[in-house]
N, C-alpha and C positions, 0 to 999 in steps of 0.2 A: 543472535536467539538469545531469547527465557526460556528452555527449556529443553529433554527432548522427555518423549512421550508416546503414547499412543494417543491421544486425543486432549489436541490445541485449542484456546480459543480462536477463531475468527470472525473477524469486524473492521472496524474502519481502519486500517493500521499495524494489520494479525494477522497472519497467512503463516506457511508451514511449508517444508520441504520434510518429503519422504523419501524411502530408500528399504526395499525389499532386496532381504538377505535369498541371494540364489539358493546358499546352500539349509539354511533352515525356513524359509520363508516366511520369516520374524517378518513387519512390521518394523522402524522407528521414524516419527519426526522429530525434528528440527523443529522446534514452534520461535518465529518469529516478530516482533512486532518491533516496526518503522519509527525510524532516529528523525525530524527532521532537524534540518537544518538551514537558517540563512546560505543566499545564496545559492540555494541549489536546485535541480532543476524537477518537474516530474511533465509525466503528460498529459492531454487532459483531450475526452473530443466534443469539439461544440456544436451545437444542436439547436439552432434561432439563438433564446437571451440566455440558454443553461448550459452548465459546460458540470459536463463528467470529469473527476479525476479517476488517475490508477494509483491513486494512494501506496502503490509495492513497487510504483518505479521510481528510477532517475536514468537523467539522461545528460549532453549534455547540450547547457543552454542558450548556444548557438545550433543543435544542431539542425541540417538539412539533406534530406528532404526529413518534415518529421516522419516518424517507426506509422504506418500501416497499422490498426483502424484509427488511428489519432491523428488530430488537425487541428494539435496547438501543445504548446512547450507554458509553464506555467514557471514561470519567479517566482523562487519562497523570498520574501522581501525581509520578514521576521518572525520569528514563533514566540512566544505569549505563554508561562503558567494558564492554565483555568483553575478564576477563579476556584474559591474554597466549597465546597456540595457541588462542582457542575460535575455533568457524567452524560456519555454517547448518550446521543437521539437518533434516531433512524426519524432522516423523509415519513411524509402520510408515501404510502405503499416505494417506499425506497430501499435499497439493502443498503 
């Protein structure tokens, strides 16, 4: 969790959980940023030569069967610092 807010950033490896109070009706969001570690696994969906990653997932590396709608388990073998000046960039038409 990186913050408690009403507006959390979203994008690669960012998301939020929200809670709506039954008493006040107020919504609180817990802002999340994914931390990747070597030897962890995430879910993916392969279609042809392309694999879409479910970046906010975590799964046992030997899980069988792979949970629907995914068809791949991706093993993180290394995590490296981004070079200075690097920034998130979406692929063309991507999200």
